[in-house]
Steps between C-alpha positions, in 0.01 A plus 500: 500500500626846410476808719456855380794733559331679789416167667856374451638814663263460793633148560862609465450802727354273770837322504703819522582562133527869406232597246368840390192637674191456285129414482260358243226703336200407288443839333686817410359701791599224743850506355525874570392442861777243534757737347403774745526259790847389387617857459796620298498606138578180309283190472490187288166358382513131413235281336444186710505200267666160517759569232835661446586759238246751632725801449544440129123452461396823674421333831744708708495880510722744692292795619607839633162645588161392627337559163756269339427235764126520428552489124739204520269299727188569293690407186594159641197390703244317289750446221635168373877517522690304238867424568749254355409262784118516478454401137263692273203447733664712772395534864227725645613786724267544796734675742811712494772527759612851589833521675757761592776580254869447571833647399653192334878466484522137376265226382576137590334159468439244776280192504438197720372183339491125545799342327373149430838382373665559838189462716570838658381858506713700257571872506556644152661843485611736226622856466270536197181599679202635309564265206340168407716241674455267200667761280786541746546121515509478120727798432719537811472183711812594695301778667274249677616342825318212672533402866333190643392466862541161664176411682696328777727791593269777381601854414855582607689833531711418194185502284448868580864581428490317167176671404645844577810419296293369208297821493806723540372656821706690753439718802147501640341292222766232551404470867128495411537216247528225763190623685304528176589146395410363846162676496424376148590143597273524803213622280573229242485217754208636700287544187597174326605715206633366173636836381574844641644722227617854576553696179619753562654503843632855527768686685350840580683829497497480880684167487217262586399170339131513409275252317351701215309221323418144598360182351385245759379148415366254758489121465133411445552170681576688823206743496305285744751621760455868413140619510618862513702462180231295325258788564727723287427299185371717215300281263460784251868453413463131420403331175131398539568148372792454736287629787219254417753217479640590839152496653433158342825357636666482156844616392462713187727741313386665180743490206475622142435193284192331353505153662321495835662240726337315790740264676539338842841562653734795454778293343264337254352840419845636418576197283164543323580861414845402374359229274234738368781731390695206357193412292487854361237647732502751784340436843236751607545426868649297777217326688563236765181350645701312761501139603148480640282725287124462525249505216414858603864607480532350153195699388651814655826432316317485166316825575828672574669366187220601261478846658821573308393611148836386361428133572423308180547145631514332839743225593415291806790288624423292809704231672268333750708401798311640798249650259258267319467531124126433512448800733695719259300366206172579676623852567603547137160386373312715751708807417469449125122484526465781751724739307393388153865480400569614146873427498652155435586300812785247485519259795778267607426282802723246674488333840229405749168404335630611162280258302188621678607860440549443128162327481327797664651732241413269209141455618443873560417574137727805515766578241790422732826397330673208680880475506723200565790684663624853568678545167188384318286737709720801426507421127120466491454830688720681248320328212162605644609863507625477143179331385667165430327298773 
């Protein structure tokens, strides 16, 4: 689950991380009230969406007067912001974050994430703050430094010293680096985070380290432990199909192809997408119904798949270990009739009760295309799209 910037800063501030003062607003007049409360003569108005690249898309405005604050807020709220991370559909802006401006001397990059290769939390730092870290990694990889934190020994003083050296800090900021890293690690662990990305982390003209922007992702599997964080979820920022899948207990990610995939098991789903590409097609989604899907979940999966207008064929690939093939077959037939499916459906079944499952499909009277194996299924799905089925 993603947090908005203002929510992320609230969590970080509760652990002692230095962030600018700011408040959210839902209208231009509210934004002016916030600016007056903050005081000063420089404010930054930021669109609150779950995406990076806001500045380049007009989602961040520096304002030097109350009228500019009002104009910036009114220009963002109610708009759909399209950035390089949102795709062409964009994200709706319902709130803006108004925060105090700073005299910025340097912009840096710092992130905490789960390094699955080492099984540790990793701190990734770079002197190239304010830039896309992917671009830095591609063009100047030597400017990225990674530190891993052993879960047994935890954060040690040398981590802070190495971080300060990697960021080229001295004086006050060098001393603050260790405290910042410790506070971020505390927030990371306490929130069951999967990513805390600070871009940029700034050194102010006064010599302080301040978090100017933040991306904060929380592991969905741990939300049952964090009712306060779960309450921060903003469904307006989520793809409707992915939201419906989550509510139905399905794992779904929308992609850009034309073959809708319904598979049980994440590994099998990945293999199915690979073989679709090998056969000359493109998967429209990743959809894992899990090992014990019910007939209702299968129907929900079909609804989600056909809600994508790009889908021109559906490939069902089920290996019935825990799951029974006859239950899947009943769900396929029920969904096809309920939704009046107009796209070809290719089905490959193997495993528990496979013969009964195939019989249910054959006796349904529906135009379902059976497949002998996964390669055959992928080839038939591609052929159906091309009108060769």
